[in-house]
C-alpha positions as CSV (number, residue, x, y, z in Angstrom):
1,X,53.0,-19.4,24.6
2,X,52.6,-19.7,28.3
3,X,50.6,-22.4,30.1
4,X,48.0,-20.5,31.0
5,X,47.3,-18.6,27.6
6,X,47.7,-22.3,26.2
7,X,45.1,-23.7,28.2
8,X,42.7,-20.4,27.5
9,X,43.2,-21.0,23.9
10,X,42.6,-25.1,24.2
11,X,39.2,-23.8,26.2
12,X,37.9,-21.2,23.8
13,X,39.0,-23.2,20.6
14,X,37.1,-26.6,22.1
15,X,34.1,-24.2,23.1
16,X,33.9,-23.1,19.4
17,X,34.2,-26.3,17.9
18,X,31.2,-27.5,20.1
19,X,29.3,-24.6,19.4
20,X,29.6,-25.0,15.6
21,X,28.6,-28.7,15.9
22,X,25.7,-27.7,17.5
23,X,25.1,-24.9,15.0
24,X,25.2,-27.9,12.5
25,X,22.8,-30.3,14.7
26,X,20.2,-27.3,15.0
27,X,20.4,-27.4,11.1
28,X,18.0,-30.3,10.4
29,X,20.4,-33.0,10.3
30,X,20.5,-34.4,13.5
31,X,18.9,-37.6,12.7
32,X,21.6,-38.4,10.6
33,X,24.4,-37.3,13.3
34,X,24.4,-40.5,15.3
35,X,25.1,-42.5,12.7
36,X,26.6,-40.7,10.0
37,X,28.9,-39.0,12.1
38,X,29.6,-41.8,14.3
39,X,31.4,-43.3,11.4
40,X,32.9,-39.9,10.2
41,X,30.7,-39.6,7.1
42,X,29.7,-36.1,7.4
43,X,30.5,-33.9,4.1
44,X,30.1,-30.8,2.0
45,X,28.7,-27.5,3.7
46,X,29.5,-28.6,7.2
47,X,33.3,-29.1,6.5
48,X,33.2,-25.5,4.6
49,X,32.0,-23.9,7.7
50,X,34.5,-25.6,10.0
51,X,37.3,-24.6,7.7
52,X,38.1,-21.0,9.5
53,X,40.0,-21.8,12.9
54,X,40.7,-25.7,12.2
55,X,44.6,-24.8,12.7
56,X,43.8,-23.2,16.2
57,X,41.4,-26.3,17.3
58,X,43.9,-29.0,16.2
59,X,46.7,-26.9,18.3
60,X,44.2,-27.0,21.5
61,X,43.5,-30.7,20.7
62,X,47.1,-31.5,20.9
63,X,47.8,-29.0,24.0
64,X,44.8,-30.9,26.2
65,X,46.2,-34.4,24.8
66,X,49.7,-33.3,26.4
67,X,48.5,-31.5,29.5
68,X,45.8,-33.8,30.8
69,X,46.7,-36.8,33.0
70,X,43.6,-38.7,32.2
71,X,44.0,-42.5,31.2
72,X,47.5,-42.3,32.3
73,X,47.0,-44.9,35.1
74,X,48.3,-48.2,34.5
75,X,48.5,-51.5,36.6
76,X,50.2,-55.1,36.4
77,X,49.6,-56.4,32.8
78,X,47.7,-59.4,32.1
79,X,46.3,-61.5,29.4
80,X,42.8,-63.7,29.6
81,X,41.8,-65.8,26.5
82,X,37.9,-66.0,25.6
83,X,36.4,-68.8,24.6
84,X,37.4,-68.4,20.7
85,X,41.1,-67.8,21.5
86,X,40.7,-63.9,21.7
87,X,43.4,-61.9,23.8
88,X,41.6,-59.9,26.4
89,X,44.0,-57.4,28.2
90,X,43.6,-56.6,31.3
91,X,45.5,-54.6,34.6
92,X,45.5,-55.2,38.4
93,X,46.0,-52.8,41.0
94,X,46.7,-54.3,44.3
95,X,46.2,-53.6,47.8
96,X,48.8,-51.4,49.5
97,X,50.0,-53.4,52.5
98,X,49.2,-52.1,55.9
99,X,52.3,-50.1,57.6
100,X,54.2,-52.7,60.0
101,X,52.4,-55.7,58.1
102,X,54.9,-58.5,58.4
103,X,57.6,-55.9,58.9
104,X,57.2,-54.6,55.6
105,X,56.2,-51.3,56.5
106,X,57.9,-48.5,54.7
107,X,59.5,-51.0,52.6
108,X,56.9,-50.6,49.4
109,X,56.9,-54.4,49.2
110,X,53.9,-56.5,49.1
111,X,54.3,-58.5,52.6
112,X,54.1,-62.5,51.5
113,X,50.9,-64.1,52.5
114,X,51.2,-66.3,55.6
115,X,49.9,-69.7,55.9
116,X,47.5,-70.3,59.2
117,X,47.5,-73.9,60.3
118,X,48.6,-75.3,56.6
119,X,46.0,-72.7,54.9
120,X,46.5,-69.0,53.0
121,X,45.0,-66.4,54.3
122,X,41.8,-65.4,52.5
123,X,42.0,-64.1,49.2
124,X,41.1,-60.3,49.3
125,X,37.8,-58.8,47.8
126,X,38.5,-58.1,44.0
127,X,36.8,-55.1,42.3
128,X,35.9,-55.9,38.5
129,X,35.4,-52.9,36.5
130,X,33.9,-53.2,32.8
131,X,33.8,-50.3,30.7
132,X,31.1,-49.5,27.6
133,X,30.8,-49.5,24.3
134,X,33.7,-47.2,22.3
135,X,35.4,-46.7,25.7
136,X,38.3,-48.8,27.2
137,X,39.3,-49.3,30.8
138,X,40.9,-46.0,31.1
139,X,37.2,-44.6,31.4
140,X,37.2,-45.5,35.1
141,X,40.2,-43.0,35.3
142,X,38.8,-41.0,38.5
143,X,37.5,-44.2,40.3
144,X,40.9,-46.2,39.5
145,X,43.1,-43.1,41.2
146,X,40.9,-42.8,44.4
147,X,40.7,-46.5,44.7
148,X,44.5,-47.2,44.1
149,X,45.8,-49.1,47.2
150,X,42.4,-49.2,48.8
151,X,41.2,-52.4,47.2
152,X,42.4,-55.0,45.1
153,X,40.9,-54.1,41.4
154,X,40.7,-55.3,37.8
155,X,40.3,-53.3,34.9
156,X,40.2,-54.7,31.3
157,X,39.2,-53.9,27.9
158,X,36.5,-55.5,26.3
159,X,37.3,-57.8,22.7
160,X,38.0,-55.6,20.0
161,X,38.7,-52.3,22.2
162,X,41.7,-50.6,23.1
163,X,44.6,-53.3,24.2
164,X,42.8,-56.3,23.5
165,X,42.6,-58.0,20.2
166,X,40.1,-58.2,17.6
167,X,37.5,-60.4,18.2
168,X,38.6,-64.0,16.5
169,X,34.7,-65.1,15.8
170,X,34.1,-61.6,14.4
171,X,37.3,-61.5,12.1
172,X,37.6,-65.0,11.1
173,X,34.5,-66.8,11.2
174,X,31.9,-64.0,10.8
175,X,30.2,-64.3,14.0
176,X,28.0,-61.3,15.0
177,X,29.3,-60.2,18.4
178,X,26.4,-60.5,21.2
179,X,26.5,-59.3,24.7
180,X,26.4,-63.3,25.7
181,X,30.0,-63.5,24.3
182,X,30.9,-60.5,26.4
183,X,29.7,-62.4,29.6
184,X,31.8,-64.9,28.7
185,X,34.7,-62.9,27.8
186,X,34.2,-61.5,31.5
187,X,34.3,-64.5,33.1
188,X,37.9,-65.7,31.4
189,X,39.0,-62.3,33.0
190,X,37.8,-63.3,36.1
191,X,39.3,-66.6,35.9
192,X,42.8,-65.3,35.0
193,X,42.7,-62.3,36.9
194,X,40.9,-63.0,40.0
195,X,40.6,-66.8,40.5
196,X,39.5,-66.9,43.9
197,X,37.9,-64.6,46.7
198,X,34.9,-62.4,46.7
199,X,34.0,-60.0,43.8
200,X,32.5,-56.7,43.7
201,X,31.5,-56.2,39.7
202,X,31.0,-52.7,38.3
203,X,29.9,-52.2,34.6
204,X,29.2,-48.6,32.8
205,X,26.8,-48.9,29.7
206,X,27.7,-52.1,27.7
207,X,29.8,-53.4,30.6
208,X,26.7,-53.5,32.9
209,X,25.1,-55.6,30.0
210,X,28.4,-57.8,30.2
211,X,28.1,-58.0,33.9
212,X,24.2,-58.9,33.6
213,X,25.3,-61.7,30.8
214,X,27.5,-63.2,33.0
215,X,25.1,-63.4,35.8
216,X,22.9,-65.2,33.2
217,X,25.4,-67.5,32.0
218,X,26.9,-68.4,35.4
219,X,24.8,-68.0,38.3
220,X,26.8,-69.8,39.9
221,X,29.4,-67.3,40.3
222,X,27.3,-64.8,41.6
223,X,26.0,-67.0,44.0
224,X,29.4,-68.0,45.4
225,X,31.5,-65.6,44.7
226,X,29.9,-61.9,44.2
227,X,29.4,-59.7,46.9
228,X,28.2,-56.5,45.4
229,X,27.4,-55.2,41.9
230,X,27.2,-51.7,40.5
231,X,25.3,-51.0,37.1
232,X,26.2,-47.5,36.0
233,X,24.0,-46.3,33.0
234,X,23.1,-49.1,31.7
235,X,20.0,-51.1,30.7
236,X,18.6,-54.4,30.8
237,X,17.1,-54.5,27.7
238,X,14.5,-52.3,25.0
239,X,17.1,-50.1,23.9
240,X,15.8,-50.5,20.1
241,X,13.2,-48.0,21.9
242,X,15.6,-45.2,22.7
243,X,15.3,-42.0,20.6
244,X,19.0,-40.3,21.7
245,X,17.2,-36.9,22.2
246,X,15.8,-36.8,18.8
247,X,12.1,-36.2,17.5
248,X,10.5,-39.8,17.2
249,X,9.8,-39.5,13.4
250,X,13.4,-38.8,12.5
251,X,15.1,-41.9,15.2
252,X,12.5,-44.1,13.5
253,X,14.1,-43.3,10.0
254,X,17.5,-43.4,11.6
255,X,16.4,-47.2,12.8
256,X,15.8,-48.4,9.7
257,X,18.7,-47.0,7.7
258,X,21.8,-47.2,10.6
259,X,22.3,-51.1,10.5
260,X,23.0,-51.3,7.0
261,X,24.8,-47.9,7.0
262,X,27.0,-49.4,9.7
263,X,27.9,-52.6,7.4
264,X,28.7,-50.4,4.7
265,X,31.0,-48.1,6.4
266,X,32.4,-51.0,8.0
267,X,33.4,-52.6,4.8
268,X,35.2,-49.5,4.0
269,X,37.4,-49.2,7.0
270,X,40.0,-47.2,5.6
271,X,38.3,-44.7,3.8
272,X,35.7,-43.9,6.7
273,X,38.9,-43.6,9.1
274,X,40.4,-40.3,6.8
275,X,36.8,-39.3,6.8
276,X,36.6,-39.2,10.4
277,X,39.8,-37.4,10.8
278,X,38.6,-34.9,8.4
279,X,35.6,-34.3,10.1
280,X,37.1,-34.3,13.6
281,X,35.7,-30.8,14.8
282,X,32.2,-31.9,14.0
283,X,32.7,-35.5,15.6
284,X,33.9,-33.9,19.1
285,X,30.7,-32.2,18.9
286,X,28.3,-34.9,18.6
287,X,30.7,-36.9,21.5
288,X,30.1,-33.8,24.0
289,X,26.6,-34.0,23.3
290,X,26.0,-37.6,23.9
291,X,28.7,-37.7,26.6
292,X,27.9,-35.0,29.0
293,X,25.2,-32.8,30.3
294,X,27.0,-30.0,31.7
295,X,27.9,-27.1,29.4
296,X,30.8,-26.3,31.5
297,X,32.5,-29.5,31.6
298,X,36.5,-29.5,31.6
299,X,37.4,-29.6,28.1
300,X,40.3,-31.6,28.9
301,X,37.6,-34.6,30.2
302,X,35.7,-34.0,26.9
303,X,39.0,-34.5,25.2
304,X,39.5,-37.5,26.8
305,X,36.8,-38.9,25.9
306,X,37.0,-38.3,22.4
307,X,40.2,-40.0,22.2
308,X,38.9,-43.1,23.5
309,X,35.9,-43.1,21.1
310,X,38.1,-42.0,18.2
311,X,40.3,-44.9,18.8
312,X,37.5,-47.5,18.3
313,X,37.9,-48.4,14.4
314,X,34.5,-48.2,12.3
315,X,34.5,-51.7,11.5
316,X,34.5,-52.4,15.3
317,X,31.3,-49.6,15.8
318,X,29.7,-51.6,13.0
319,X,30.3,-55.1,14.6
320,X,29.0,-54.1,18.1
321,X,25.7,-51.9,17.5
322,X,23.6,-54.9,16.1
323,X,24.0,-56.7,19.6
324,X,22.1,-53.7,21.8
325,X,19.0,-54.3,20.0
326,X,19.0,-58.0,20.9
327,X,20.1,-57.4,24.4
328,X,17.6,-58.4,27.0
329,X,18.9,-59.4,30.3
330,X,15.8,-58.4,33.0
331,X,15.3,-61.9,34.1
332,X,19.2,-62.3,34.9
333,X,18.7,-59.5,37.3
334,X,17.1,-62.0,40.0
335,X,20.8,-63.4,40.5
336,X,21.4,-60.0,42.2
337,X,18.4,-59.8,43.9
338,X,20.0,-60.8,47.7
339,X,23.0,-58.6,47.2
340,X,24.1,-54.7,48.1
341,X,23.5,-53.3,44.5
342,X,24.0,-49.4,43.2
343,X,21.8,-48.8,40.2
344,X,23.2,-45.3,39.1
345,X,22.5,-42.6,36.1
346,X,22.8,-39.4,34.9
347,X,19.2,-37.9,34.4
348,X,20.2,-36.2,31.4
349,X,21.6,-39.9,29.8
350,X,20.5,-39.8,26.1
351,X,22.0,-42.9,25.4
352,X,20.7,-45.3,28.3
353,X,18.2,-43.1,29.4
354,X,17.9,-43.0,33.4
355,X,14.5,-44.6,32.9
356,X,16.2,-47.8,32.0
357,X,18.0,-47.7,35.4
358,X,14.8,-47.0,37.3
359,X,13.3,-50.5,35.4
360,X,16.6,-52.0,36.7
361,X,15.8,-50.6,40.5
362,X,12.1,-51.6,39.9
363,X,13.2,-55.2,39.3
364,X,15.6,-54.9,42.5
365,X,13.7,-53.3,44.8
366,X,16.5,-53.4,47.8
367,X,19.0,-51.9,45.2
368,X,20.3,-48.2,46.0
369,X,19.0,-46.2,42.9
370,X,20.8,-42.9,42.2
371,X,19.8,-40.5,39.3
372,X,22.5,-37.8,39.3
373,X,21.4,-34.4,38.2
374,X,22.9,-32.6,35.2
375,X,24.7,-35.6,34.1
376,X,25.1,-37.5,30.8
377,X,26.0,-40.9,29.9
378,X,29.9,-40.3,30.8
379,X,28.6,-39.7,34.7
380,X,32.0,-41.2,36.1
381,X,33.8,-38.5,34.4
382,X,31.5,-36.0,34.4
383,X,30.6,-36.4,38.2
384,X,33.3,-38.5,39.6
385,X,32.7,-37.5,42.9
386,X,29.2,-38.3,43.1
387,X,29.9,-42.0,41.4
388,X,32.9,-42.7,43.9
389,X,30.9,-41.4,47.1
390,X,28.0,-44.0,46.3
391,X,30.4,-46.6,44.7
392,X,32.8,-46.4,48.4
393,X,29.2,-46.8,49.8
394,X,28.8,-50.0,48.3
395,X,32.3,-50.9,48.6
396,X,31.9,-50.7,52.2
397,X,28.8,-52.8,52.5
398,X,30.3,-55.5,50.7
399,X,33.1,-55.6,52.8
400,X,35.8,-54.8,50.4
401,X,36.8,-51.8,52.8
402,X,37.2,-51.6,56.1
403,X,34.3,-48.8,56.9
404,X,33.9,-44.9,56.3
405,X,37.4,-44.6,57.2
406,X,39.1,-46.3,54.3
407,X,37.0,-44.6,52.0
408,X,38.9,-43.3,48.9
């Protein structure tokens, strides 16, 4: 099969899976979809309806996995340790030296930092990226590609996600995950990967909440070192009121049963993971609906998001979910009041609706508020050019890059 025909088959197969999932949702079980499908427990008639063409869709997914470059970028790896001993994986991208700097132009080597009157040159601005729930540092693929060599950047995986270890407190001591714990984890990563110099903090969804928790617990760090903040598709609280695009009555029922359902499924992780694999087509449709707004989103990008979310074990999904209902960091936003702040969201975000970003901007009246048309929760993958344009402007204002000519 030629490359073009493989791509066409992939597009057709992914579209077919999404359409089937859409039909299933419209069949009146949308209220259960968030909890049950996220856990991979769809069953019965829905599976029978998706049996035809499953092999074709599997081949399409494999073709997309093989051809897509998304998530392939890597930096210098490192490990930070949280206050409970959890190993947190991060990667650093350094600034490429200017041609001729210290005689290193064209050599590909980073020039040695010179000392001026017995002191080192000032440390560069470091941009620290924090990802969202059930994602990984790879969710910043487009921003990472654009910024490589332009700024010093740190990308990390939240505890129990991707390359970071499972939370020690959660596994060994049964301590619930909290957004405050994630804020302390971010502090540990900063201490290890960027112990000096100015910082720009960028957080998406749960990563934005993590950034707020950092400010709440370490206001002196914000005051002394942070020069800019970007809060993307996130919320400062009241997430218990989000209806995920579902009728209010149906969502109230889901809220009552979902925490217990996730706990039960988390306790049967091996069985549920088999179920997730068996219902991959349905799962893909739900991911697409809650990740993107555009109907024509690149199938390779949709598959990339699917892979990240699929890689999050069901017991991790269950561990983290209750923390969002308890999240309330509106008061912490005051620590960003004197800084350049970007607040950005997709206007069709069903997970952290744009009204939550508007509420953040209301508490930070000097912040730049950007609502991206026809964009869902994973706005940085769906509209990377818009996100990168506004993020580049923030980096210029924060002094991380030297003017518009250095924009990625």
